[in-house]
C-alpha positions as CSV (number, residue, x, y, z in Angstrom):
1,M,-60.4,38.0,-52.2
2,K,-57.1,38.3,-50.3
3,Y,-56.2,35.4,-48.0
4,Y,-53.4,35.3,-45.4
5,F,-52.4,31.8,-44.4
6,I,-50.4,30.6,-41.4
7,A,-49.1,27.0,-41.1
8,G,-46.3,26.1,-38.7
9,E,-45.2,22.6,-39.6
10,A,-44.9,20.0,-42.5
11,S,-48.4,18.5,-42.2
12,G,-50.0,22.0,-42.1
13,D,-48.0,22.9,-45.2
14,L,-49.3,19.9,-47.0
15,H,-53.0,20.3,-46.1
16,A,-52.9,24.1,-46.6
17,S,-51.3,23.7,-50.0
18,N,-54.2,21.5,-51.1
19,L,-56.7,24.1,-49.8
20,I,-54.9,26.9,-51.5
21,A,-54.9,25.0,-54.8
22,E,-58.7,24.7,-54.5
23,I,-59.1,28.4,-53.6
24,V,-57.1,29.4,-56.6
25,K,-59.4,27.2,-58.8
26,Q,-62.6,28.6,-57.3
27,D,-61.6,32.2,-56.8
28,A,-60.1,33.7,-60.0
29,D,-59.2,36.9,-58.1
30,A,-57.5,35.2,-55.2
31,R,-54.4,36.8,-53.8
32,L,-52.6,34.7,-51.2
33,R,-49.7,35.4,-48.8
34,G,-48.4,34.0,-45.5
35,F,-46.2,31.8,-43.3
36,G,-45.8,28.1,-44.4
37,G,-43.7,26.0,-46.7
38,E,-42.7,25.2,-50.2
39,R,-45.9,23.3,-50.9
40,M,-48.0,26.3,-50.1
41,E,-45.7,28.4,-52.3
42,R,-46.0,26.0,-55.2
43,A,-49.8,26.0,-54.9
44,G,-50.0,29.8,-55.4
45,M,-49.2,31.5,-52.1
46,Q,-46.5,34.2,-51.7
47,L,-44.3,32.8,-48.9
48,T,-43.0,35.3,-46.3
49,R,-41.5,32.9,-43.7
50,H,-40.8,29.1,-43.8
51,Y,-42.2,26.9,-41.0
52,R,-38.7,25.6,-40.4
53,E,-38.1,28.9,-38.5
54,M,-41.2,28.3,-36.4
55,A,-41.3,24.6,-35.5
56,F,-40.2,24.4,-31.9
57,M,-41.6,21.5,-29.9
58,G,-41.4,20.9,-26.1
59,F,-40.7,23.2,-23.1
60,L,-36.9,23.5,-23.5
61,P,-36.8,24.1,-27.2
62,V,-39.5,26.8,-26.9
63,L,-37.6,28.4,-23.9
64,M,-34.3,28.4,-25.8
65,N,-35.9,30.0,-28.9
66,L,-38.1,32.6,-27.2
67,R,-36.4,35.5,-29.0
68,T,-37.0,33.9,-32.4
69,I,-40.6,33.1,-31.5
70,Q,-41.2,36.7,-30.5
71,K,-39.6,37.9,-33.7
72,N,-41.9,35.6,-35.7
73,F,-44.9,37.1,-34.0
74,K,-43.8,40.7,-34.7
75,T,-43.0,39.9,-38.4
76,C,-46.3,38.2,-38.9
77,E,-48.3,41.0,-37.3
78,E,-46.6,43.6,-39.4
79,D,-47.0,41.6,-42.6
80,L,-50.7,40.9,-41.9
81,L,-51.4,44.6,-41.4
82,N,-49.5,45.6,-44.6
83,F,-51.3,43.0,-46.7
84,Q,-54.8,43.7,-45.2
85,P,-56.4,40.4,-46.2
86,D,-60.2,39.7,-46.3
87,V,-59.5,36.7,-44.1
88,L,-56.8,35.1,-42.0
89,V,-56.8,31.3,-42.5
90,L,-55.1,29.5,-39.7
91,V,-54.0,25.9,-40.0
92,D,-53.6,23.9,-36.7
93,Y,-50.5,25.1,-34.8
94,P,-52.5,26.7,-31.9
95,G,-49.7,28.1,-29.8
96,F,-48.9,30.6,-32.5
97,N,-52.1,30.8,-34.4
98,L,-54.5,31.6,-31.5
99,R,-52.4,34.6,-30.6
100,M,-52.5,35.7,-34.3
101,A,-56.3,35.2,-34.3
102,E,-56.6,37.6,-31.4
103,F,-54.4,40.1,-33.1
104,A,-56.4,39.9,-36.4
105,K,-59.7,40.3,-34.6
106,K,-58.5,43.4,-32.8
107,H,-57.7,44.9,-36.2
108,G,-60.9,44.0,-37.9
109,I,-59.7,41.0,-39.9
110,R,-62.0,38.0,-40.3
111,V,-60.5,34.7,-39.0
112,F,-61.1,31.2,-40.3
113,Y,-59.5,28.2,-38.7
114,Y,-58.8,25.0,-40.8
115,I,-57.9,21.9,-38.9
116,S,-58.9,22.5,-35.3
117,P,-56.4,22.6,-32.5
118,K,-56.7,19.3,-30.5
119,I,-58.4,20.9,-27.5
120,W,-60.3,17.6,-27.0
121,I,-56.9,16.2,-25.9
122,W,-55.3,19.1,-24.1
123,K,-56.1,22.7,-23.1
124,K,-59.8,22.6,-23.4
125,H,-59.9,26.1,-22.0
126,R,-58.8,27.3,-25.4
127,I,-62.4,27.2,-26.5
128,K,-62.7,30.6,-24.9
129,K,-60.2,32.1,-27.4
130,I,-61.8,30.2,-30.2
131,K,-65.2,31.5,-29.5
132,A,-63.9,35.0,-29.1
133,F,-61.5,35.2,-32.0
134,V,-62.4,32.6,-34.6
135,D,-65.3,33.4,-36.9
136,E,-65.5,30.0,-38.6
137,M,-63.9,26.7,-37.7
138,F,-63.5,24.0,-40.4
139,T,-62.9,20.6,-38.9
140,I,-61.5,17.4,-40.3
141,L,-62.4,14.8,-37.7
142,P,-66.0,13.5,-37.5
143,F,-66.2,13.5,-33.7
144,E,-65.2,17.1,-33.4
145,T,-68.7,18.3,-34.4
146,D,-70.3,16.8,-31.3
147,F,-67.4,17.8,-29.2
148,Y,-67.6,21.5,-30.1
149,K,-71.4,21.4,-30.0
150,G,-71.1,20.3,-26.4
151,L,-69.1,23.5,-25.8
152,G,-71.7,25.7,-27.5
153,Y,-69.7,26.3,-30.7
154,E,-70.9,25.3,-34.2
155,V,-68.2,24.1,-36.6
156,N,-68.1,23.1,-40.3
157,Y,-67.1,19.5,-40.9
158,V,-65.5,19.2,-44.3
159,G,-64.1,15.7,-44.3
160,N,-60.5,14.6,-43.8
161,P,-57.8,15.9,-46.2
162,V,-55.6,12.9,-45.4
163,L,-58.1,10.7,-47.3
164,D,-57.7,13.0,-50.3
165,E,-53.9,12.9,-50.1
166,V,-53.8,9.1,-49.8
167,M,-56.3,8.7,-52.7
168,S,-54.3,11.1,-54.9
169,K,-51.3,8.8,-54.8
170,P,-50.6,6.1,-57.4
171,S,-52.3,2.8,-56.7
172,K,-50.3,0.0,-55.1
173,A,-47.4,-1.1,-57.3
174,D,-46.5,-4.7,-57.9
175,F,-44.3,-6.0,-55.1
176,E,-41.6,-7.1,-57.4
177,T,-41.5,-3.7,-59.0
178,F,-41.2,-2.1,-55.6
179,V,-38.4,-4.5,-54.7
180,K,-36.4,-3.8,-57.9
181,K,-36.9,0.0,-57.7
182,H,-35.3,0.2,-54.2
183,D,-32.9,-2.8,-54.5
184,L,-34.6,-4.7,-51.6
185,S,-34.2,-8.3,-50.6
186,G,-37.6,-9.5,-51.6
187,N,-38.6,-10.5,-48.1
188,P,-41.8,-9.3,-46.6
189,V,-41.6,-5.6,-45.7
190,L,-41.6,-4.4,-42.0
191,A,-42.0,-0.6,-42.1
192,L,-40.6,1.7,-39.5
193,L,-42.0,5.3,-39.5
194,P,-40.4,7.1,-36.5
195,G,-42.0,10.5,-37.2
196,S,-40.7,13.9,-38.6
197,R,-39.4,15.6,-35.4
198,L,-35.8,15.1,-34.4
199,Q,-36.6,14.3,-30.7
200,E,-39.1,11.5,-31.6
201,I,-36.8,10.0,-34.2
202,K,-33.9,9.8,-31.7
203,S,-36.2,8.3,-29.1
204,L,-38.2,5.9,-31.2
205,L,-36.1,4.7,-34.1
206,P,-33.5,2.8,-31.9
207,R,-36.3,0.9,-30.2
208,M,-38.0,0.2,-33.5
209,L,-34.8,-1.1,-35.0
210,E,-33.9,-3.3,-32.1
211,A,-37.4,-4.8,-31.9
212,A,-37.7,-5.3,-35.7
213,S,-34.2,-6.9,-36.1
214,A,-35.6,-10.1,-34.5
215,F,-37.7,-10.7,-37.6
216,T,-34.8,-11.9,-39.8
217,H,-37.3,-13.1,-42.5
218,C,-38.5,-9.5,-43.1
219,Q,-37.0,-6.6,-44.9
220,L,-36.7,-3.5,-42.7
221,V,-37.6,-0.3,-44.4
222,V,-37.3,3.0,-42.6
223,S,-39.3,6.0,-43.8
224,A,-37.1,9.2,-43.6
225,A,-38.6,12.7,-43.0
226,P,-37.5,15.2,-45.7
227,N,-36.5,17.8,-43.1
228,I,-34.1,15.5,-41.2
229,D,-30.4,15.3,-42.4
230,R,-29.3,11.9,-43.7
231,S,-26.4,11.9,-41.2
232,I,-28.9,11.5,-38.3
233,Y,-30.3,8.3,-39.9
234,D,-26.9,7.0,-40.8
235,E,-25.8,7.2,-37.2
236,L,-28.9,5.4,-35.9
237,L,-28.8,2.8,-38.7
238,A,-25.1,2.0,-38.4
239,A,-25.7,-1.3,-36.5
240,Y,-28.5,-2.4,-38.9
241,P,-27.0,-2.8,-42.4
242,E,-30.1,-4.9,-43.4
243,A,-32.4,-1.8,-43.0
244,C,-33.2,0.3,-46.1
245,L,-33.8,4.1,-45.7
246,L,-36.2,5.7,-48.1
247,Y,-37.1,9.4,-48.4
248,N,-40.5,10.7,-49.5
249,Q,-41.9,7.2,-49.9
250,S,-44.1,6.7,-46.8
251,Y,-47.3,5.9,-48.7
252,E,-45.5,3.5,-51.0
253,I,-43.8,1.8,-48.0
254,M,-47.1,1.3,-46.1
255,Q,-48.8,0.0,-49.3
256,Q,-46.2,-2.8,-49.4
257,A,-45.7,-3.4,-45.7
258,K,-47.0,-6.4,-43.8
259,V,-46.8,-4.4,-40.6
260,A,-45.9,-0.8,-39.8
261,V,-44.3,0.4,-36.6
262,L,-45.0,4.1,-36.4
263,A,-44.9,7.2,-34.3
264,S,-48.2,8.6,-33.0
265,G,-49.6,11.2,-35.4
266,T,-51.3,11.6,-38.8
267,V,-49.3,8.6,-40.1
268,S,-51.5,6.3,-38.0
269,L,-54.6,7.5,-39.9
270,E,-52.7,7.2,-43.2
271,A,-51.8,3.6,-42.4
272,G,-55.5,2.9,-41.6
273,I,-56.7,4.4,-44.9
274,L,-54.0,2.3,-46.7
275,R,-55.1,-0.8,-44.6
276,C,-51.6,-1.4,-43.3
277,P,-51.6,-3.2,-39.9
278,Q,-49.9,-1.0,-37.4
279,V,-48.5,-0.5,-33.9
280,V,-48.5,3.0,-32.6
281,L,-45.7,4.4,-30.4
282,Y,-45.2,7.4,-28.2
283,R,-42.4,8.2,-25.8
284,M,-40.9,11.3,-24.3
285,D,-37.4,10.5,-23.1
286,G,-36.8,12.1,-19.7
287,G,-40.4,13.2,-19.7
288,A,-42.1,10.5,-17.7
289,L,-43.3,13.0,-15.1
290,F,-44.8,15.3,-17.7
291,Y,-46.4,12.4,-19.4
292,W,-48.1,11.0,-16.3
293,L,-49.1,14.5,-15.2
294,G,-50.5,15.2,-18.6
295,K,-52.4,11.8,-18.7
296,Y,-53.9,12.6,-15.3
297,L,-55.0,16.1,-16.3
298,V,-56.2,15.3,-19.8
299,K,-57.9,12.0,-19.0
300,I,-57.9,10.9,-22.6
301,T,-58.1,7.2,-23.4
302,W,-56.3,7.0,-26.8
303,V,-53.7,8.9,-28.8
304,S,-53.9,7.5,-32.3
305,L,-56.4,9.0,-34.7
306,V,-57.7,5.6,-35.7
307,N,-58.7,4.8,-32.2
308,L,-60.0,8.3,-31.5
309,I,-62.3,8.2,-34.6
310,L,-63.5,4.7,-33.8
311,R,-63.6,5.4,-30.0
312,R,-62.0,2.1,-29.1
313,M,-58.7,0.4,-29.1
314,A,-58.7,-0.8,-32.8
315,V,-54.9,-0.6,-33.2
316,K,-52.3,-1.2,-30.4
317,E,-50.8,1.8,-28.7
318,L,-47.5,1.5,-26.7
319,L,-47.1,4.7,-24.8
320,Q,-44.2,5.9,-22.6
321,H,-43.1,3.0,-20.3
322,Q,-45.0,0.5,-22.4
323,C,-42.9,1.6,-25.5
324,S,-40.3,-1.1,-24.9
325,V,-38.5,-3.4,-27.4
326,K,-40.2,-6.4,-25.8
327,N,-43.7,-5.0,-26.2
328,I,-43.1,-3.7,-29.8
329,R,-41.7,-7.1,-30.8
330,A,-44.7,-9.0,-29.3
331,E,-47.2,-6.8,-31.1
332,V,-45.4,-7.1,-34.5
333,E,-45.3,-10.9,-34.0
334,R,-49.0,-11.0,-33.4
335,L,-49.8,-8.9,-36.4
336,L,-47.5,-11.0,-38.6
337,T,-48.8,-14.4,-37.5
338,D,-52.3,-14.2,-36.0
339,E,-54.8,-14.5,-38.8
340,D,-57.8,-13.8,-36.7
341,Y,-56.2,-10.7,-35.3
342,Q,-55.3,-9.6,-38.9
343,R,-59.0,-9.9,-39.9
344,Q,-60.1,-8.0,-36.8
345,V,-57.7,-5.1,-37.8
346,Q,-59.1,-5.0,-41.4
347,R,-62.7,-4.9,-40.1
348,S,-61.7,-1.9,-38.0
349,Y,-60.3,-0.3,-41.1
350,D,-63.6,-0.9,-42.9
351,E,-65.3,1.0,-40.1
352,L,-62.8,3.8,-40.3
353,H,-63.5,4.4,-44.0
354,Q,-67.2,4.6,-43.2
355,H,-66.6,7.3,-40.6
356,L,-64.3,9.3,-42.8
357,G,-66.8,9.5,-45.7
358,Q,-65.9,10.6,-49.2
359,P,-62.8,12.4,-50.5
360,G,-62.9,16.1,-51.4
361,A,-62.2,17.8,-48.1
362,S,-60.0,20.6,-49.6
363,Q,-62.6,21.3,-52.3
364,R,-65.5,21.5,-49.8
365,A,-63.5,23.7,-47.4
366,A,-62.5,26.1,-50.2
367,A,-66.1,26.3,-51.4
368,M,-67.5,27.0,-47.9
369,M,-64.9,29.6,-47.2
370,I,-65.5,31.5,-50.4
371,Q,-69.3,31.3,-50.0
372,K,-69.0,32.7,-46.4
373,L,-66.7,35.5,-47.5
374,N,-68.9,36.5,-50.4
375,K,-71.9,36.8,-48.0
376,I,-70.1,39.5,-46.0
377,S,-68.3,41.3,-48.8
């Protein structure tokens, strides 16, 4: 079978690479090509464009890069037609991918979608395009099955690949070994994970650092995104010499941390799986009007995946105006000192694991895709 993949950001590259690795194992004749990243390339896909050339977030960045975005569409359309795959496999990234789904269907190419667009948060009307252009949807969040069923669309729930990724990592190292490896102070670790996008790092990390600096008995450890230049972090950390910056160590950091202060996103679910107490932040600098308008239109109660899956406020969220140094500091203090609260968080994590089920999402997704393709070939 011939598979064409499109992933437009780092998380998509990660999860698509695991799926590709499983497809290669299960389909000896698999030929894979597409847009993505080095992880997908290492897993066995011929890379035609890196997601770095596609990852534009927010109204102004998109507006300023319209020419590049249009060029990406044209390149992808031409490459797709030249390759003539048996299936186009889309990974999240709906702004680009739903347009490519429409193009593929018009040219008789079957469309699978792995990791659903978050239409349960925003742009619910996209269900029309999904019904029209997506042959099979493979979802990773348990509540999405009922959500889509309510819209008259059946999906394939395969489990969550984040669980696979976390479980594939080495088990928690001895704390002393961790301290020696990274030349740390030996004090309890307070982890700061400000995200992987430049805008959110510049917005959130200064607040995180100012709030966390009050806990002088803790070692501050900042998780750096591999796609962000070191100079950005050096500038933001200049006033905090006690903070340690580590690249490609987010799981290891959360395994050792007493508390993690983190940006809203997949990392919240990773922290939950690793049982790391957390406080979730989200803020758009200069975007308060868009935030409140979006909150009014969307009418969603939570933003973190832990809370969305459990359908209640299991971990604290500090959003927009609530994302202040004072509020961050208060929640960290509570997580560090309130034993009843600590036990409550861990019980929520027990429940989270029950909802997520067993590892093996990538393996199940690959098997389902191959089976469905074989039925129509």
